[in-house]
DSSP file (Angstrom, degrees, kcal/mol; ACC not computed):
  #  RESIDUE AA STRUCTURE BP1 BP2  ACC     N-H-->O    O-->H-N    N-H-->O    O-->H-N    TCO  KAPPA ALPHA  PHI   PSI    X-CA   Y-CA   Z-CA
    1    1 A L              0   0    0      0, 0.0     2,-0.5     0, 0.0     8,-0.0   0.000 360.0 360.0 360.0 124.6   68.4  -30.3   -8.4
    2    2 A K  E     -A   10   0A   0      8,-2.2     8,-1.9    13,-0.1     2,-0.8  -0.977 360.0-139.6-117.3 125.3   69.4  -29.4  -11.9
    3    3 A L  E     +A    9   0A   0     -2,-0.5     6,-0.2    12,-0.4     3,-0.1  -0.746  28.1 169.0 -84.6 110.5   68.2  -31.6  -14.8
    4    4 A V        -     0   0    0      4,-1.5     2,-0.3    -2,-0.8    -1,-0.2   0.887  66.6 -25.0 -90.3 -46.2   71.1  -31.9  -17.1
    5    5 A S  S    S-     0   0    0      3,-1.7    -1,-0.3     0, 0.0     3,-0.3  -0.864  80.5 -79.5-150.1-175.3   69.7  -34.7  -19.4
    6    6 A S  S    S+     0   0    0     -2,-0.3     3,-0.0     1,-0.2    -3,-0.0   0.705 130.5  29.6 -67.5 -16.5   67.1  -37.4  -19.0
    7    7 A S  S    S+     0   0    0      1,-0.1     2,-0.4    -4,-0.0    -1,-0.2   0.460 113.2  63.8-121.7  -2.4   69.7  -39.6  -17.2
    8    8 A T        +     0   0    0     -3,-0.3    -3,-1.7     2,-0.0    -4,-1.5  -0.949  52.1 169.1-126.3 145.0   72.0  -37.1  -15.4
    9    9 A W  E     -A    3   0A   0     -2,-0.4    -6,-0.2    -6,-0.2    -3,-0.0  -0.983  22.1-144.1-147.9 158.6   71.4  -34.6  -12.7
   10   10 A Q  E >   -A    2   0A   0     -8,-1.9    -8,-2.2    -2,-0.3     3,-0.9  -0.991  23.6-127.4-125.8 125.5   73.4  -32.4  -10.3
   11   11 A P  T 3  S+     0   0    0      0, 0.0     3,-0.1     0, 0.0    -2,-0.0  -0.367  87.4  30.5 -69.2 150.1   72.3  -31.7   -6.8
   12   12 A G  T 3  S+     0   0    0      1,-0.3     2,-0.2    -2,-0.0     0, 0.0   0.447  95.5 101.3  88.0   1.2   72.0  -28.1   -5.6
   13   13 A A  S <  S-     0   0    0     -3,-0.9    -1,-0.3     1,-0.1     2,-0.1  -0.725  78.4 -88.9-115.1 166.8   71.1  -26.5   -8.9
   14   14 A Q        -     0   0    0     -2,-0.2   -11,-0.3     1,-0.1    -1,-0.1  -0.409  24.4-141.5 -74.7 150.1   67.8  -25.2  -10.3
   15   15 A A  S    S+     0   0    0    -13,-0.2   -12,-0.4    -2,-0.1     2,-0.3   0.761  79.7  33.5 -83.0 -25.8   65.7  -27.6  -12.3
   16   16 A H  S    S-     0   0    0    -14,-0.1     2,-0.1     3,-0.0    -1,-0.1  -0.941  74.2-123.0-133.2 150.6   64.5  -25.1  -15.0
   17   17 A A        -     0   0    0     -2,-0.3     2,-0.1     1,-0.1    -2,-0.0  -0.478  52.1 -80.6 -80.2 163.0   65.8  -22.1  -16.8
   18   18 A A        -     0   0    0     -2,-0.1    -1,-0.1     1,-0.1    61,-0.0  -0.376  48.9-112.2 -65.0 142.1   63.8  -18.9  -16.6
   19   19 A A        -     0   0    0      1,-0.1    -1,-0.1    -3,-0.1     3,-0.1  -0.502  35.7-106.1 -72.9 142.8   60.9  -18.7  -19.0
   20   20 A P        -     0   0    0      0, 0.0    -1,-0.1     0, 0.0     2,-0.0  -0.391  42.4 -98.1 -67.9 149.0   61.2  -16.1  -21.7
   21   21 A P        -     0   0    0      0, 0.0     2,-0.3     0, 0.0    60,-0.0  -0.353  37.9-118.3 -66.8 148.0   59.1  -13.0  -21.3
   22   22 A L        -     0   0    0      1,-0.1     2,-0.0    -3,-0.1    -3,-0.0  -0.624  26.5-114.7 -85.9 145.1   55.8  -12.8  -23.2
   23   23 A S     >  -     0   0    0     -2,-0.3     4,-2.5     1,-0.1     5,-0.2  -0.334  25.4-112.0 -72.1 160.3   55.2  -10.2  -25.8
   24   24 A R  H  > S+     0   0    0      1,-0.2     4,-2.3     2,-0.2     5,-0.2   0.890 119.7  51.7 -59.7 -40.2   52.5   -7.5  -25.2
   25   25 A R  H  > S+     0   0    0      2,-0.2     4,-2.2     1,-0.2    -1,-0.2   0.906 109.7  48.9 -64.3 -42.1   50.5   -9.0  -28.0
   26   26 A C  H  > S+     0   0    0      2,-0.2     4,-2.5     1,-0.2    -2,-0.2   0.912 111.0  50.1 -65.0 -42.8   50.7  -12.5  -26.5
   27   27 A R  H  X S+     0   0    0     -4,-2.5     4,-2.5     1,-0.2    -2,-0.2   0.910 110.5  49.9 -61.5 -42.1   49.7  -11.2  -23.1
   28   28 A A  H  X S+     0   0    0     -4,-2.3     4,-1.6     1,-0.2    -1,-0.2   0.908 111.6  48.5 -63.8 -41.4   46.7   -9.4  -24.6
   29   29 A A  H  X S+     0   0    0     -4,-2.2     4,-1.3     1,-0.2    -1,-0.2   0.907 113.0  47.3 -65.5 -41.6   45.6  -12.6  -26.5
   30   30 A M  H  X S+     0   0    0     -4,-2.5     4,-1.8     1,-0.2    -2,-0.2   0.879 108.4  54.7 -68.5 -37.2   45.9  -14.7  -23.4
   31   31 A A  H  < S+     0   0    0     -4,-2.5    -1,-0.2     1,-0.2    -2,-0.2   0.853 104.4  56.0 -64.2 -33.2   44.0  -12.2  -21.3
   32   32 A H  H  < S+     0   0    0     -4,-1.6    -1,-0.2     1,-0.2    -2,-0.2   0.890 114.7  37.7 -64.1 -39.2   41.2  -12.4  -23.8
   33   33 A H  H  < S+     0   0    0     -4,-1.3    -2,-0.2     1,-0.2    -1,-0.2   0.660 123.0  43.4 -87.6 -17.1   40.9  -16.2  -23.4
   34   34 A H  S  < S-     0   0    0     -4,-1.8    -1,-0.2    -5,-0.1     3,-0.1  -0.680  81.1-165.2-128.4  76.8   41.6  -16.1  -19.6
   35   35 A P        -     0   0    0      0, 0.0    -3,-0.1     0, 0.0     2,-0.0  -0.186  36.4 -84.4 -62.5 156.3   39.6  -13.3  -18.1
   36   36 A D        -     0   0    0     -5,-0.1    -5,-0.0     1,-0.1     3,-0.0  -0.335  39.1-143.0 -60.9 138.4   40.4  -12.2  -14.6
   37   37 A I        -     0   0    0     -3,-0.1    -1,-0.1    -2,-0.0    -3,-0.0  -0.912  25.3-112.5-103.3 127.6   38.8  -14.2  -11.9
   38   38 A P        -     0   0    0      0, 0.0     2,-0.3     0, 0.0    -1,-0.0  -0.288  32.1-112.0 -62.7 143.9   37.7  -12.2   -8.9
   39   39 A E        -     0   0    0      1,-0.0     2,-0.4     2,-0.0    -3,-0.0  -0.561  26.2-133.1 -77.1 137.4   39.5  -12.8   -5.7
   40   40 A V        -     0   0    0     -2,-0.3     2,-0.5     2,-0.0    -1,-0.0  -0.773  16.0-154.9 -92.8 133.0   37.5  -14.5   -2.9
   41   41 A Q        -     0   0    0     -2,-0.4     2,-0.4     0, 0.0    -2,-0.0  -0.934   8.2-166.7-110.5 127.4   37.8  -13.0    0.6
   42   42 A L        -     0   0    0     -2,-0.5     2,-0.1     1,-0.0    67,-0.0  -0.868  20.6-123.1-109.1 145.4   37.2  -15.1    3.6
   43   43 A T     >  -     0   0    0     -2,-0.4     4,-2.6     1,-0.1     5,-0.2  -0.332  36.1-102.6 -71.7 167.6   36.7  -13.9    7.1
   44   44 A A  H  > S+     0   0    0      1,-0.2     4,-2.3     2,-0.2     5,-0.2   0.911 126.5  47.5 -59.8 -42.0   39.1  -15.2    9.8
   45   45 A A  H  > S+     0   0    0      1,-0.2     4,-2.2     2,-0.2    -1,-0.2   0.892 111.4  50.7 -66.4 -39.2   36.3  -17.5   11.0
   46   46 A G  H  > S+     0   0    0      2,-0.2     4,-2.3     1,-0.2    -2,-0.2   0.877 110.1  50.3 -64.8 -38.2   35.5  -18.6    7.4
   47   47 A R  H  X S+     0   0    0     -4,-2.6     4,-2.6     2,-0.2    -2,-0.2   0.933 111.5  47.1 -65.7 -46.4   39.2  -19.4    6.8
   48   48 A E  H  X S+     0   0    0     -4,-2.3     4,-2.2     1,-0.2    -2,-0.2   0.890 112.7  50.3 -62.6 -39.3   39.5  -21.5   10.0
   49   49 A S  H  X S+     0   0    0     -4,-2.2     4,-2.2     2,-0.2    -1,-0.2   0.906 110.9  49.1 -65.0 -42.1   36.3  -23.3    9.1
   50   50 A L  H  X S+     0   0    0     -4,-2.3     4,-2.5     2,-0.2    -2,-0.2   0.927 110.3  50.1 -63.8 -45.2   37.6  -24.0    5.5
   51   51 A I  H  X S+     0   0    0     -4,-2.6     4,-2.4     1,-0.2    -2,-0.2   0.911 110.9  49.6 -61.9 -42.0   40.9  -25.3    6.9
   52   52 A A  H  X S+     0   0    0     -4,-2.2     4,-2.2     1,-0.2    -1,-0.2   0.904 111.6  49.0 -62.0 -40.8   39.1  -27.6    9.3
   53   53 A A  H  X S+     0   0    0     -4,-2.2     4,-2.3     2,-0.2    -2,-0.2   0.868 110.2  51.5 -67.0 -36.0   36.9  -28.9    6.4
   54   54 A L  H  X S+     0   0    0     -4,-2.5     4,-1.3     2,-0.2    -2,-0.2   0.905 109.6  49.0 -67.5 -41.7   40.0  -29.5    4.2
   55   55 A V  H  <>S+     0   0    0     -4,-2.4     5,-2.4     1,-0.2     6,-0.5   0.928 112.8  48.0 -61.9 -44.3   41.7  -31.5    7.0
   56   56 A E  H ><5S+     0   0    0     -4,-2.2     3,-1.5     1,-0.2    -2,-0.2   0.897 108.0  55.3 -61.8 -40.2   38.5  -33.5    7.4
   57   57 A A  H 3<5S+     0   0    0     -4,-2.3    -1,-0.2     1,-0.3    44,-0.2   0.782 103.8  56.2 -64.1 -26.3   38.3  -34.0    3.6
   58   58 A C  T ><5S-     0   0    0     -4,-1.3     3,-1.2    -3,-0.4    -1,-0.3  -0.009 129.9 -94.7 -95.4  28.9   41.8  -35.5    3.7
   59   59 A G  T < 5S-     0   0    0     -3,-1.5    -3,-0.2     1,-0.3    -2,-0.2   0.743  76.0 -59.5  69.4  24.9   40.8  -38.1    6.2
   60   60 A G  T 3 <S+     0   0    0     -5,-2.4     2,-1.1     1,-0.2    -1,-0.3   0.533  93.6 146.3  82.6   5.5   41.9  -36.0    9.2
   61   61 A N    X   -     0   0    0     -3,-1.2     3,-1.5    -6,-0.5     4,-0.3  -0.659  28.7-172.5 -80.8 100.3   45.5  -35.9    8.0
   62   62 A V  G >  S+     0   0    0     -2,-1.1     3,-1.1     1,-0.3    -1,-0.2   0.765  82.1  65.0 -66.2 -24.3   46.7  -32.4    9.2
   63   63 A D  G 3  S+     0   0    0      1,-0.2    -1,-0.3    -3,-0.1    -2,-0.1   0.677  91.1  65.4 -71.0 -16.2   49.9  -32.9    7.2
   64   64 A A  G <  S+     0   0    0     -3,-1.5    28,-2.9     1,-0.2     2,-0.6   0.596  95.5  63.4 -80.3 -11.2   47.9  -32.9    3.9
   65   65 A V  E <  S-B   91   0B   0     -3,-1.1     2,-0.5    -4,-0.3    26,-0.2  -0.932  72.3-162.1-120.1 108.8   46.9  -29.2    4.5
   66   66 A G  E     +B   90   0B   0     24,-3.7    24,-2.4    -2,-0.6    -3,-0.1  -0.780  25.9 156.5 -94.2 127.5   49.7  -26.7    4.5
   67   67 A V        +     0   0    0     -2,-0.5    -1,-0.1    22,-0.2     2,-0.1   0.238  38.6 117.5-127.2   8.7   49.1  -23.3    5.9
   68   68 A D  S  > S-     0   0    0      1,-0.1     4,-2.3    22,-0.1     5,-0.2  -0.399  76.8-110.5 -77.0 157.5   52.7  -22.4    6.8
   69   69 A D  H  > S+     0   0    0      1,-0.2     4,-2.8     2,-0.2     5,-0.2   0.876 114.9  52.8 -56.4 -43.4   54.4  -19.4    5.1
   70   70 A Q  H  > S+     0   0    0      1,-0.2     4,-2.5     2,-0.2    -1,-0.2   0.931 111.1  45.7 -62.7 -46.1   56.8  -21.4    2.9
   71   71 A S  H  > S+     0   0    0      1,-0.2     4,-1.9     2,-0.2    -1,-0.2   0.917 115.6  46.9 -61.9 -43.7   54.0  -23.7    1.5
   72   72 A L  H  X S+     0   0    0     -4,-2.3     4,-0.6     2,-0.2    -2,-0.2   0.896 113.0  48.5 -67.8 -40.4   51.7  -20.7    0.8
   73   73 A D  H >< S+     0   0    0     -4,-2.8     3,-0.8    -5,-0.2     4,-0.3   0.919 111.6  49.4 -65.8 -43.2   54.5  -18.6   -0.8
   74   74 A E  H >< S+     0   0    0     -4,-2.5     3,-0.7     1,-0.2    -1,-0.2   0.871 113.0  47.3 -63.3 -36.6   55.7  -21.5   -3.1
   75   75 A A  H 3< S+     0   0    0     -4,-1.9    -1,-0.2     1,-0.2    -2,-0.2   0.550  95.6  76.7 -81.7  -7.0   52.1  -22.2   -4.2
   76   76 A S  T << S+     0   0    0     -3,-0.8     9,-1.6    -4,-0.6     2,-0.3   0.629  97.0  40.1 -81.5 -11.7   51.4  -18.5   -4.9
   77   77 A R    <   +     0   0    0     -3,-0.7     2,-0.2    -4,-0.3     6,-0.1  -0.941  55.1 164.5-138.3 157.6   53.4  -18.4   -8.2
   78   78 A D        -     0   0    0     -2,-0.3    -2,-0.0     4,-0.3    -3,-0.0  -0.731  56.6 -74.9-148.2-161.8   54.0  -20.4  -11.3
   79   79 A W  S    S+     0   0    0     -2,-0.2    -2,-0.0     2,-0.0     2,-0.0   0.378  93.2 105.1 -88.5   4.9   55.4  -19.9  -14.8
   80   80 A S  S    S-     0   0    0      1,-0.1    -2,-0.2     2,-0.1     0, 0.0  -0.188  83.4-111.8 -79.5 176.1   52.3  -18.1  -16.1
   81   81 A F  S    S+     0   0    0      2,-0.1    -1,-0.1   -54,-0.0     2,-0.1   0.484  81.7 112.1 -84.9  -3.7   52.0  -14.4  -16.8
   82   82 A H  S    S-     0   0    0      1,-0.1    -4,-0.3     3,-0.0     3,-0.1  -0.374  76.8-105.8 -72.6 148.7   49.6  -13.9  -13.9
   83   83 A E        -     0   0    0      1,-0.1    -1,-0.1    -6,-0.1     2,-0.1  -0.436  46.7 -95.0 -66.8 145.8   50.6  -12.0  -10.8
   84   84 A P        -     0   0    0      0, 0.0     2,-0.4     0, 0.0    -7,-0.2  -0.392  41.1-170.2 -64.2 139.8   51.3  -14.2   -7.7
   85   85 A H        -     0   0    0     -9,-1.6    -3,-0.0   -10,-0.1     0, 0.0  -0.992  19.9-130.6-132.8 124.7   48.3  -14.7   -5.4
   86   86 A R        -     0   0    0     -2,-0.4   -13,-0.1     1,-0.1   -14,-0.1  -0.601  21.2-140.2 -78.7 125.6   48.8  -16.4   -2.0
   87   87 A P        -     0   0    0      0, 0.0     3,-0.1     0, 0.0   -11,-0.1  -0.305  14.5-126.5 -75.7 167.5   46.3  -19.2   -1.3
   88   88 A C  S    S+     0   0    0      1,-0.3     2,-0.3    -2,-0.0   -16,-0.1   0.655  90.3   2.5 -87.3 -16.3   44.8  -19.6    2.2
   89   89 A A        -     0   0    0    -17,-0.1     2,-0.5   -18,-0.1    -1,-0.3  -0.977  60.2-137.0-162.2 155.0   45.9  -23.3    2.2
   90   90 A V  E     -B   66   0B   0    -24,-2.4   -24,-3.7    -2,-0.3     2,-0.4  -0.986  27.6-161.7-117.8 122.0   47.8  -25.9    0.1
   91   91 A V  E     -B   65   0B   0     -2,-0.5   -26,-0.2   -26,-0.2   -27,-0.1  -0.886  17.4-175.3-114.5 134.1   46.1  -29.2    0.0
   92   92 A N        -     0   0    0    -28,-2.9   -27,-0.1    -2,-0.4     7,-0.0  -0.715  16.2-167.3-123.8  78.3   47.6  -32.6   -1.0
   93   93 A P        -     0   0    0      0, 0.0   -35,-0.1     0, 0.0     6,-0.0  -0.323  13.0-148.8 -66.0 150.9   44.8  -35.2   -0.9
   94   94 A G  S    S+     0   0    0      1,-0.0   -36,-0.1   -36,-0.0     3,-0.0   0.617  71.7  31.6 -98.1 -14.6   45.9  -38.8   -1.1
   95   95 A T  S  > S-     0   0    0      1,-0.1     4,-2.1     0, 0.0     5,-0.1  -0.923  80.8-109.5-138.8 162.2   43.0  -40.4   -3.0
   96   96 A P  H  > S+     0   0    0      0, 0.0     4,-2.2     0, 0.0     5,-0.2   0.861 120.1  55.7 -59.0 -34.8   40.5  -39.5   -5.6
   97   97 A E  H  > S+     0   0    0      1,-0.2     4,-2.1     2,-0.2     5,-0.1   0.897 106.8  49.3 -65.4 -39.0   37.8  -39.5   -3.0
   98   98 A E  H  > S+     0   0    0      2,-0.2     4,-2.5     1,-0.2    -1,-0.2   0.875 107.6  55.0 -66.9 -37.0   39.7  -37.0   -0.9
   99   99 A V  H  X S+     0   0    0     -4,-2.1     4,-2.3     2,-0.2    -2,-0.2   0.943 109.2  47.2 -59.1 -47.3   40.1  -34.8   -4.0
  100  100 A A  H  X S+     0   0    0     -4,-2.2     4,-2.3     1,-0.2    -2,-0.2   0.899 112.0  50.0 -61.5 -41.1   36.4  -34.8   -4.5
  101  101 A A  H  X S+     0   0    0     -4,-2.1     4,-2.2   -44,-0.2    -1,-0.2   0.866 109.1  52.2 -67.0 -35.8   35.9  -34.0   -0.8
  102  102 A V  H  X S+     0   0    0     -4,-2.5     4,-2.3   -45,-0.2    -2,-0.2   0.918 109.5  49.2 -65.1 -43.3   38.4  -31.1   -1.0
  103  103 A V  H  X S+     0   0    0     -4,-2.3     4,-2.5     1,-0.2    -2,-0.2   0.923 110.9  50.0 -62.2 -43.4   36.5  -29.7   -4.0
  104  104 A R  H  X S+     0   0    0     -4,-2.3     4,-2.3     1,-0.2    -1,-0.2   0.895 110.1  50.7 -61.8 -39.9   33.2  -29.9   -2.1
  105  105 A A  H  X S+     0   0    0     -4,-2.2     4,-1.4     2,-0.2    -1,-0.2   0.899 110.8  49.1 -65.0 -40.3   34.7  -28.2    0.9
  106  106 A G  H  < S+     0   0    0     -4,-2.3    -2,-0.2     2,-0.2    -1,-0.2   0.910 111.4  48.3 -65.2 -42.6   36.0  -25.4   -1.3
  107  107 A V  H  < S+     0   0    0     -4,-2.5    -2,-0.2     1,-0.2    -1,-0.2   0.901 110.3  52.4 -63.8 -40.9   32.7  -24.9   -3.0
  108  108 A A  H  <        0   0    0     -4,-2.3    -1,-0.2     1,-0.3    -2,-0.2   0.790 360.0 360.0 -67.4 -27.1   30.9  -24.8    0.3
  109  109 A A     <        0   0    0     -4,-1.4    -1,-0.3    -5,-0.1    -2,-0.2   0.508 360.0 360.0 -71.2 360.0   33.3  -22.1    1.7
């Protein structure tokens, strides 16, 4: 999908142009305001327990919790200057209550 204007689109093309590179000064300033957050490591049992809790938080909907390679790879990067980090799951809660339950499950893990 390529967004040509607000009312026209072309299938099969990218939606956004590449973001311009950030200057060294800009990166340093952003790093000052966004310090590195340590990576959390879960054991295999902890990961399985978290995924089960996330599915439960989403009302038992296993389709709301993605753990396949494609979902994890797509969610690992964005347009920021940060290095990509692969999540252990991608969650799509359907209600505000499910969002709150997902946050509680993450904190408990």
